[in-house]
Structures are given as structure tokens and as C-alpha cells.
N, C-alpha and C positions, 0 to 999 in steps of 0.2 A: 672413317676413311676421308681422304682429302682429294679433291678433284680440281686443283688449280693449275696443273700442268696439262698443256694441250696435247692432243693426240696427233701424231705424225709418224709416218713409216720409218724415217731415218733420223729424226731429231727428237729431242726432248726440249720443250719450249715453255718458258715462263714469260708471258707477254705483258705482265705488269708486276711491279714489285710487291711481294708479300712478305713484309718484314717479320710477321709472326711465324712464318714458315721458313725463315732464312736458313736455319741450321739443317732442316730437311733438304732444302735445295742444294746446300753446300755438299751434302752427302751424295745426292743423286747425280750432281754434275761433276763429281770428282774425276780426276785424270790420273793415269798411271802408265807405266811401260814395262813392268816386271822388275825394274831396278829401283825406281823411285816413283813417288806419287804425291798428290796433294788434294785436299778438299777444295771446293770451288769458292774459296774466299776472294773477296775483292782485292785488286792490287793496291788500291789506295786505302787509307785508314777508314775504319768503320767502327763506330762506337755503339752500334746496336747489337742485337742478339747474334752471336757468331761463335763458331768453334774453330779456331785456327788449327790447321793440321798440315804438316809436311812430313814425309816419311822416306826413309832410305832402307831398302830391303836388307834383311839380315842383321840390322842393328837393334839391339835391345838392352834393357836394363833390368837387373834382378832386384826388384823392389822388396825390401824386407817385410815379411808378413808374420813373424813369430809374435803371437799374442798370448793372452792369459789362458786360452783354452788349447794351446798347442799340445799335441800328443806325439808319442813316439811314431816315427814314420812320416810325419808331416814334412813337406818341403820347407826349406828355409826362406823361400822367396816366391813371388809371383812375377814371371817374366812379362815385361811390357815393351811393346813396340814404342819407340821414342818419337815424340814430336821433335823433328829436326829443324835445322835452320830454315827460316822463312826466306825464300829466294825471290818471291814474286813481288816484293814491296816496291811501289812507286807512289810516293806522296806528291801531291800537286798543291801548291800554296799560291793563292792569288790575293795580293794586297793584304797579307797577313792572315787570311782565312784558308784553312786547310780543307780540301775537298773531302767530304764525309757524307755519304748518302743518308746516314741516319739524321744528320742535321740539315741537310739540303731540302729544298722543294723539288720534288721529282715530277717533271712534266710528262716524261715518256720513259719507258723502261722495257728492255727486251733482253732475255738471256736464253742462250741456245747451246745445247750439247749436240754437236754434229757427230753422230756415231759412224757415219759412212767414212768420214775422212779423219776423225780422231782429234777434234779440237773443240775448245770452249769459246763462244762468242758472246760479248755483252755490248749493248748499246744503251745509252741513257742521255736524256736532256734534262739538265738540272739548273737551278738557281741557288746561289750561295746567299748567306745572310747579308753580305755586302751588296747584293743586287746583281752581281756578275753572273751571267748566264752562259753556259757552255755545253757542248756535246762531247761525250766520251765514247769511243769505240775501242774495245780491247779484244784481242784474239790470242789465245795461248794454247800450247800443247806440250806434252812430254813426248819426246821423239822416240819412235819405235826404231828408226834407222840408226840413231846415235843415242843408245839407251841410257846414258848417264847425263843426259842434257835435256833442257827445255828452252822454250823461246816464247817471247811475248811481243806482240805489236800493240802499242798503246797510243791512240790518236786523240788529240785534243783540238776542238774547234770552238773558238770564242764566238758567241752569238751577238753580244751587244757591247763589246769592248775591244780595245787594243791596248797593249802595254807589256809589262815585264811580269813573267810568272817564274816561280821557282819549282824545279823538279828535283826530287830527291829519290834516286834509285838506290835501294838498300838491301843488305842481307842482315837479318837479325837472328843471331844464334842464342840470344838471351831469352829463351822460351821455356815453357814447362808443359807437362801433361795436365789435362783437365782433372784427372783423378789423383794427382800427386798429393801426398800427405803434407799438410802445413806449408803449401806452396814450395815444396822442395824442387830444386832444379837438378837435372841429371847430367848436364854437360859442363866441362871445364874448358876454358880457352887454352889453345896451344899458341895461336898466333893470329893476328889480323893484319891486313896490309892493303895498299892500293897504289896504282900507277897507271897513267895514260888511259883513262876511261875504263879501268878495270879495278876490281877490288875483291877481297876474299875474306872469309872467316874459316879458320881451321880449329876444330873442336875435338875434344876427347871425352868419351863417356866415363863417368865415375864407375868404379868397380870392374866393369868388363873391358874398359880401355879400347873400345872401338874408336877409330879416328875417321872423321869426315871433313874434307875440305870442300867448301861451297864457294864458287866464284861467279862473277858476273862481268859482262862487257856491255857497254851502252853506246848506241849510236842515235843521233837525233837528226831528223830530216825535215825540210820544208820545201814545198814546190818540187819535190823529187830530188832535191840536192842535199847531200850530207853536210851538215853545218860543221865548220871548222871551229869547234868549241871545246875547251878543256874543262874538265870537272874540277870542282873543289872537293877534296876528300875529307870526310870526317870519320874518324875511327874512335871507338871506345870499347870497353870490354864486351867481347863476343858480338861486335856490331861494326859494320863498315858501310859507308854511304858515299855515293857519287852525287854531288850537288851541282845543279846547273841553273843559271839565270838565262832565260830565253825570251827574246822579243816575239810576241805573238800578235796576230792581226785579225781583225774582225772577219769572220766567215772564211778564214784560211786555216788549213789543218797543219798542225805540228805532229810529227810521228816519232815516237820513242820506240826503239827496238832494243830489247833486253835479251841477251843470251846468257844462259846460266848452266853450270855444270856441278854435279855432285859426285865426288870421288870418295870411295870408301876404302879403308885399310883392308877390308876383306878381299879387295880386288887389285889393289895397287900398293907397292911398297911406299911407306911414308917418306922414305929418303928422297923419292922422286915426286912427291906430291905437287910442289909448286911448279916444277918444270912440266909435269904432265898436264896439270891444270891449264897452264899457259898454252901448251900445244893444242889441247882440246878446244879451248876458247877460240884460238886462231882458226882452227878447222871449221867450226860451225859458223863463226861470224863471217868468214870469207865466203861461205855458201850464201849467206844472207837468209832472211826470214822466208822469203817467197820460195826459194829453192828447198829449204828445210821443210816447208809446208807441203811442197810437191812430193818430196820423199816420204813424208808422213802419210799422204793420201795413197801412195803406191804400196806402202807397207800394209796399210789397212785393207786395200783392195785385195792383196794376196790372202790376207786372213779371211775376209768375207767370201772370197772365192771358194774356200774349202769348208767354211762352217756356217754360212748364212742359212737361215730357214725363211723361205719366202711364203707368205700367207696372202691369199687373195680374199677380199671381202670382209675383213675385220681389222681395221686400223689399230684399234687398241691392243688386240692380240699380237699384231705384227710389231708394234712398238715395244711391247712387253718382252717378247723373245729376243729381239735384237738388243735391247738394253741389257738383258741378262748375259747374252753372248759377249757383248762389248766389254762389260765389266770383268768377265772371266779372262778375256784376252789381255786386258790391262793389268790384271793382277799377277798372272803366272804365264811365262813364255816357255818354260821347260829348258832353258839354256844352262841352268846351274842346279846340280843335284844337292846343293846345300840349302836351297830355298824351298819353301812350301807355300801353302795357301791359307792365310789367316781368315777367320770367319768374316772379318770386315775389310779385308784387303788393304788398300790404301785410302779407305774412305772414312776411317774413324779409329778411335783408340779402344773401343769396347772389346772385351775378350783378350786384350793384351796383344793382338796381332799374332798370336801363337798358333801352333799346329794342333788341331783336334782330329778326332776320328772322322769328321766330316769329309776330309780329303779322300780317304779310302772308300767310304760308303757312297759318296755322291759325286765326287769330281772325277775320279778315274775314268768312268764310262765316257764322259764328254771328251776328254783328251785322247782316249783310245780311238774314238770314231772320227775325230776331226783334225788330228795332228799326227806327225810322224810318231812311230811307236816309242822312240827314245824319250819323248816328252812325258808320257805316262810312266815309262820305266824309271826315269829319274826320280819320280815321286816314291817308287818302291825302294830305290837305292838309298834315298834319304833315310828311310827307316832302317835299312840294313846297316848303314853306317852308325846308327845310334843303338845297335843291339846291345853293346856292352853296357851302355847306360841303362837300358831296359832291364838287364840282368841285375844291375846295381839297385834299381828301383824295387825289384822284387825282393832282393836281399834285405833291404831296409824294412820290409814287411814280414820277414821271417821265412822266405822261400829260399831254396838252395838247389844244388845240383844243376845249375845252368838254366833254371826257370826264369822267364822274362815276363815282366809286366810293363808294357809300353805305357807311357804317360798319357793322362787325359789331356794335359796341356803342356806344351814344351816349346822351347826354342833350340836347345842343344841336346835333347835326349833325356834330360833330367825332368822328373815330375815337378811342376810348379803350380799346381792347383791346390788351394788351401781350404776347401770345404770337405770335411771328412766323408760325407755321403757320396761325394764324387771321387775324391782322391783314392779312397780305399775300396769303394764299392762299385763304381761304374766300370766294371772290368770288361764289359762287353766290347770295349774299344780294342782289346787284344784280338778278338774274333774278326773285327772289321779289317784289320791289317792282314790277317791270314786270307780273308775273303778276297781282298784286293789282289793278292798274289795269284789266286785261282782265277779271278776275273781277267787279269792281264794275260796269263798263259793261255787260257781258253780262247781269248780273242785273237791273240797274235800268233799262237802256236810256237812261242819262243820257249821251248822246253829247256834250253840251255840255262835260262834264268833260274830254273829250279835248282840246278846244280851250283851255279856260281853264287847265288844270293838267297833263293827261296828256302832251301833246306835249313839253313842256319836259323832263319827267323821262325819257320814253322815248328821246328823241333823245340826251340826255346819256349814258344807259346804253348805247345802241347805239354811240355813239362810243367808249366804253370797250372794248366787245367787239372792235370793229374793230382797236383798237391792241393788245389783249391777246393775240390769236391771232397766229401766224406761219406762213408758208408752209414746208412741209417738201418739199424737193426729193426726198427719198427716197420719200415717200409720194405726192407730187403732191397733197397735201391740206393744208388748214389744220389746225393742231394747237394745243393749249393746254397749256403746260408749267408744272410747279411749282404745282399747286393742291391744295386740300383740299376734298373734297365734304362733304355733310351727315354722312357717316360719318367722324367725327373719329378713329376708330381706324386711319385710314390718312392720313398726311400727306405733302405734297410729292410728289404723284404726277403722272404725265403723262396727259393725256387722260381725265380723269374723265368718264365717259359722261354723267352727269347735268348737269354744268356745261357740257359741249359742247352737249348737246341744248337746254338752257335758253337758252344764248347764241344758238344758231341760231334758236330760236323768237322771241326778242326782236327779232332783226334782221328776221325776216319780219313781225312784228307792227307794228313802227314803219313799215314800208312800207304796210301796210294802213291804219294810222291817218293817214298822210300823204294817201292818196287819199280817205279818208272825210271828213276835215275840209276838204280842198280842195273837195270836192263840196258839203258841207253849208253851209260858211261861207267861201266863196271870198275875200271881201274881208278878213275878219278873219284868216283863215288866212295870207294873203299877208303881212300885217303881222307875224304870229307868226313866220313863216319868216325874214323879214328881221331881226327882233330876235334870233333865235337863230343868225344868220349861217349859215343852212342853204342849201346848194346841192344841187339835186336829183341831181347826180352822185354824192352820197354814197350814194344808194339803189342805184346800180349797184355800188358797192363792197360794200354790205351784201349784195346778192343774190349776188355772186360767192362770198362766204364761205358763204352758205346752201347754195349748190350744191356746194361743195367741202369741207365740214367732214368731218373724220375722226371715225368712231365705232368704238371698239374692239369687236370681236365675236368670239365663238367659233363658227365655222361648224359644228363637229361637234355641239355641243349646241344650236345655233341660239338662242343667248342673247347679249345685250349684256354686255360685261365692264365691271366697275366702273371699271377703268382699265387701262392697259397693264401687262402682267405679272401680272395678278391670279391667273392660273392657275399661276404659278410657286410660289405658296404651297402648303402642305400643306392640302388641302381635307378637312375633317372636320366633321361636324355638331356643333352646340352640345351635344347630349345626351351627347357623349363627355367633356365637361368635368365633373370631379367636383363634386358639389353644394357641398362645402365651399370650393371655389375661386370660387364665384359670389357677388356680381357680380365679374367679373374686374378691373374698375377699382379694386377695393378689395383685391385679392389678388395680382395679377400686376404685374411691372415694366412700365413703359411700353415698353421695348424689346421685351419678349415680346408685348405687345399689338400693336404695330406690325407685327411679323413674322407674326402670326397671320392667319387668314382671317376672323376674327370681326368682325361688323359691329355697330357701336353703334346705328345706326338706319337706316331705309330710305334707299337711295341710288338705285340703278337703279329700284327700286320707287316711290320718291318721284316720279320723273319720269313713270312710267306712271300714277300716281294723278293728277298734274296734267293729263296729256294722254292720257287713256284713249281718246279717239276716234281717236288716231293709230295705235293698235295693235289687232290682232285679239285675240280672246279666247285664241287658241292661243299667240300671242306672250306675252301677259301670264301665261298659265298656265306656260309654260316658264320664264320668268324668276322668277316667284314660287316655283315648285317648287325652283329651284336656290338662290335667295338666302334664302328664309325659314328653312330649317334652319340657316343660318350666322349668324343674327341674334340677338344677346343682349338686345336691347331695353333697353340701359342708358341710353338717352336716353328721357325721358318722351314725346318726340314720335314714337316709333316704333310703338307698338302700334296707334294709330288708323289709320295708313296701311295696315298689314297687315289690319286688320279690314275696311276698306272694300274692298280688293282681293279679300279672301277672299269677301266677300259677292257681289261681281260674278262671281266664278268658281263660285258655288254651294257654296262650302265653309262652310256655315252654322254648323257646330259650331266651326270654327276662328275664324270671324268673331266668334262670341259669346265665345270664350275671350279674344281680344284686346280686345274691348270691356270685359270684366270687369276685365282688367288695367289698362286705361286709366282706367276709372271709379273703381276703388278703389285707384289707385296710392298716394294719400296716406292714405286712410282705413285701409288695411292696411299701409302703409309697405313697399311691394314692394321698393324699392331701398335701403332703410336710410338714407334721406337726408331724410325729411320734417321732421326736427328743424330743418333749415336754412330751412324754409319750404315752402309748397305749390307745386305745379307749375302755375301759373295758366294759362300760354299753352297747355299741352298739354290743359287742361280743355276748351278749344274743340274739340280733336280728339276728345274723348269724345263731345261733341254730334254731331260729324260722323260718328262711328261708327254712330250710330243713324239720322241723317237721310240721309246720303249712302251709308251702308252698308246697314243693315237696310231702310230705306225706298227706297233706290236713287234719291235725288233728284239730278237734273242739269238743266242748261239746254241744250237743243239746238234750233237753228233758231228762237230767240226763244220757245220754249215750255218750260213746266215739265214735266219727265218724272219719273215715279215708277215704281219696280219693286220693290214691297215684298215682304218675306217676314216670317213670324212665328217668332221663335226658339222652339224647342220648350219652353224653360223658362218662357215667358210665356203668359198667357191672352190678353192683348191689349196694345197700346200706342197712345197717342194724342198728337198734338202739333199745334201751329199753326205756320204759316209765312206770311210776307208774300212775295209775288212781284210786283214792280211795283205795279199797282193792286189786285192780288188779295189777299184775306185768306181763308185756307183752314184748316180743321181736318181732319186726316186721322186715321182710326182703322183699325188693322190688327188683325183678329181671325180666329178660325177660319173664319168665313163668307166672308171676303174683305176688301175695302178699301172703307171708307166715307169719302167726301169731302164735306164741308159747305162750301158757298160762303157766307162771312159778309159778302160785299160786296153792294152794291145793283145790280150789273150781272152779266150772264151772262159766264161764262168758259169757256175750253177748256184742258184739260190732257191729257197723254198718260200712260196707266197701262198698263204692260206692253205698250208699243208700240201701244196702242189709243187713238185720240182720243176724248175724252169731253167732252160739253157739259154744263155744270152751270148751271141757271138761278140768278138772283139769290136770295139768302136761301133756298137749297134744298140738298138733299143727294142723292147718288146712291150706289149700292152696286154694286161690281164684283166 
């Protein structure tokens, strides 16, 4: 772990430069607004350790992956979020020496991510190799109000000189991804241009032909007055620069304001690109930086008003949860059902920026409770729109009759993951998508969704499970062979308990949905069934599988086994692994990991988290006590599930330990991998650790239930949640639980198994 970032309730602070951790800091201090984002790279040139990253939502490249071990059914490519044009660039040149913090003497340095108002601030005092000393202060943000734009305030103050400096504000589209093969670049130039302190780079992706036009407008001020200064334009392939020569004076500040816009062909016709870019730049530059920053603060205040969690008495925990919520809000706003949530969001390239099952399993609950229901619904519609592709994916593997296998990794619905044990075998992702539909409908009571969207997806998934199982004459049960569960430290196993259980649940749920929509919408449902070529006899087949599914179990320990043969492994707790060999995925061979008993993330316990009401506390306790000591938590998705189950079992200290690990995973770089980007989807799990863990939130019998406890490290905590038409604020403190009804109608909730009536605009204390 690393502890160089300072604890603060609303900020993440680096109060001196740590070049050895710079890529980590670039990830942590990343900015986004749902449409675009970038890592916290310096505006000026930096020749030290850095990972340049600018991203535009929905733009990707199908990188070719067919290699010598390609097999039938493999995808042709791995989709990659593309490093897009770098719009933040501002080079400063003083008497022939370019400002570069890697080459300069740094007298003072301060970097701050202001989460409350949504901006990145940096201050530094440096000396160049020619003896010139200057102070730089930069502030930038990606606008939530104008979500295809960003703005920078960049201030230069000479300390020991006056004279002429050169300022080059540029857009660089000649970039590449870190993981590109043989330095391949994925963008072609369409056009570059400049005029009147503006310039742009218009690029098109190879193969996919997405087009993005990135433009900038630059203003320079001294003593509060805008300088009447014209730029000298420099353009070359995929690059445009506005160059200025400015007289500067000792101890007087020169301010450069840079306004930038990213427009994508996904959202705008390319025939209007230049005109729309010009209009957009005029709009934001006429507002000015200060007004845009005010609007940014207001937009963030609105978000924090609905989804902040206030913790008293533990600054590290407070910073952790706000950082997680901040990054979630930067990554996905729910405005566009074509977009989803990449595991790294706008903070890095790892995992290709694609959609994984993380969204359905971990992110849906956060958006259900903290945003209008349409935000979560759009995530489900995203999958519904890709159903035909999911059916095609299944057909490639030999399935038929409308069976669908949703991809493990995707941008457009096609599978694009190229490891066989994942692509072919980690099929539990299908179940997570079905579970998300159930989760959404149970939480919102939007049963119409089942008719309009849910049935199509659920039936196709059920048809897949029906074909994926086979009857074992030996066991006289249905079995599922050759799968990989969530625990990817075991591949190609038979009868993974989690996958079998999830498949069985899906087959039961589709039967429930059939009866529900038949009853609620008989005429429309009949048309829906006809269009999906559904025959009610399919339900008989589904039920037969439900009644005869095999679940591996150890009767002696009274626990479920992760898969057949799990107890053939040497069973030894994680604490017997020498510290210098952790994390094992960075020190052990893959062969050794696969033969070990060690678990990357919750597997059996993942199922018990999803379906808590199916198991007694004693069953959960036995399985938790067996599997938790074997889990290395080398997936970011693991600690939150353990935190929630520990809370349910009354293991408050353990629950808090896992929460801390989840909340500060990136801030403290627990797994030595934050330099690749932050773990965005697991951040929703951090939120769940508090709301579903500490506060014990669940939905049972159409009612909101809470069973809160107060961690001993905290004085209190407070949060808001939406549930259907209810808007509640809950505070947990040493005196009990205070619930405030913010709605104009009376509501009833259940707290520690006790039904409580709360009048409109009133509060109660339990």
C-alpha cells in the first residue's frame, strides 16, 4: 500500500511531487463528465513517467486478436477504448527551455482533486535549467453543465525575471494506446484547421469510422485585461497549435484560458461538425471560465445532494466513499442508453473500456438508490438493444432456437474477449444480467419493463441455460461442465456452484415473469410470446431442470463446494502465504495459482449475497467461515461482497475492514495496479458496503428494510436513498436510527424487523 495522498473530507491531495507514483496519481485525479474524460496529465510537456489518456465515450477500435491458438467461436477482435486527441496541452518555453517538471527543480508542489466542486487544481514553484524561476497554477474541469466541453485556467508568474515567453496551446491527435501492437495508431486525419485564436483536429478511427472533432479557443489575460494578441497557427498531421509570444513581468501573473470541445459522430452529423464546434466554443467562451466553474459547482452540488454519504469521526473513510461516488458520477450519468460503465471508466485503458458483468452485479444498486429510475433502466435497455448480438454470440458456439449468451466483454454487443476460459466458460455473466432485471423491477415496481424489455432478454437467457446443461446418468441430475465462475483462479471446472445456482434461479424467474405479464398485460403478452416463438411447454423443461439441478456439497462441513473436486486441493488459509508473495497474481505462475485453493473473489459467497433470503444465517455463516480465509481479494469486486455478508452475520469489525479495503483500494493502491486506472465498477460495491452492509438495506415483500449498525470507528453516518416514490434521509448515530421522510406523502419502512410509519415531511427516531 502507498500512503502519500493526504486525508481530507472533500479533497484528494498530493502536497509534494512523487514522480515514482505519478501514473497512480494521474489515475486517481482523473476527470470525466459521462461524455468525455482524461487522466490527470500535466498541461505542459512531461518527460517523466506518465500515461497520457484522453477518452470520448462510445468511441472504440476493434483491435485484431486472431493468433496461432485461435479456435472456432473466438471473437475476431478485442474492443479498445481509444486514447483520443489530447486537448489539454499548453507548452511554455522560456529562452529556449521548455517547462518540464521532470527536468526542472521543484521548490514547491501541490495537486488537489476537489470532489465537492469537480475540478483539478495544481500549483508548483520551479526553476528551469536556465535559472528562470516561475510559479504555475492550473485549474481544469470537464463540464457537467456543457458535457462535451472542458476548460483550463493556466497561470504563470515569473519570480526572478521579466521578458518574452512562448505559449503553445495545442491539440494533438497523433496519439496511440499504451497497449497498441507495434506502436500502431488507430486514428486517421480528416482535417485540421485554425483561425482567430481557435484551432481544431478532426479525426476518424480506422475500421469503425467514428469521427471526433476536437477544438480549442484561447484567451490570454494580464492585470484582469484580455490581451489583444493574435496567435500564430501551426498545423501538421493530426495536430494544431496556437502559438503566442507574450511579454511577462516579474511577480505579475499571466493567465491563459483554454476552452475545449469534443464532438463525436455518435451525437452529431459530421456535415455540421465545424459549424457546431464553432457555436459550442462561442457559447462556453462567452460564459468565461469563472461562470463555467460556478455552473460546474452547481451541477456537482445537485449530485451530492442526492448521493452523498456523510461520515463523522473517520476522515479516511469519508474521503474514501466520496472518492468512489465522485468517480461513479464522472463515469456514467445515465443520459444515453448506448453507453455503459467500463471497469476503468475514463481513468485508463485497461480492460479496453468495455462493458462487463460488473455493471449488472455491482453498479445497478447504486444508480437505483441515488438517481432517477431511468438512469438504471437505461443500463438494462443497453443490454436489450444488444439481444440480437447475444443470440449471434450463442450461435457461434453452437446454440440455437433463440438462446442468447451475452458477451463477457463488449462495446456493441459482440463478444470481444479472447481468452478461451473466459470467452467460452465464464457464462455466469448471463445470470447477472437476468438478476439486474429482477433487481430493477423489485426496487422500482416497474413491471411494465418486464413486458417491454425484460421478457425478451430473460427468455433468451433461459433458452441458453436449457441447452448448456446436460443430464448425468451417473448422478441422475443436470450438470454444467467446463465453466469458470467469478473466481477466475479456477478455470474449466465442472459444476461451479454459483453458476449452477444462478442458472436455476434464472429458469425459475422466467416462469414467474411469464405468469406475471400474462396476468397484467394478457393481450400484449400474447403478442410478445408469439413474436418470441415461445411455447409454454418450454416452461415444463425449465422446471424439470430447476427440480433436478446438481449442486456440489460437502456434507461433513455442511457447505456448498465451489465446484466438483474443490476439496482435492490442499486447503490452507491465505495468512500462510508469505507477505512478499502477495499479490499472488504478480508473483506466482498461473499453473500454481490454478492448483491452489486460493480464491480471487467471492464465488459461493457471491451467490449467497445475491440470494440471501434463500439461506439461513447458519448456512451463510458456515460457508463464509470456510471460504473467507481462502480468499486473496485480488479482484476489486471481492471485498464489498464480504463486507456485506460480514455485516449480516454480525461480524462488524470484519465488515469494516473489508469496507476500508474497498473504499481506499485506489487511493492507497492496495493491489499495486492503480497506475492502469481506477476500479470504477467496484466503487459501486463500496457504496453497497455501507448501504447494504452497515445500514442493512434490502427490499422484501415490496417494502424497504433497514438493519443498521454504527461502526465503532465512526460517530455517525448519514445518507439519502430513493425507493419508488419515497425519498428518505437516514442517520445512524449512538442514539439509534433517525429517518426523515422528504416526500409529501406518508410512508412505511421496516427497521430491525419493526414496521415504522413516517408522516410526510417528518422524521422519526428508532
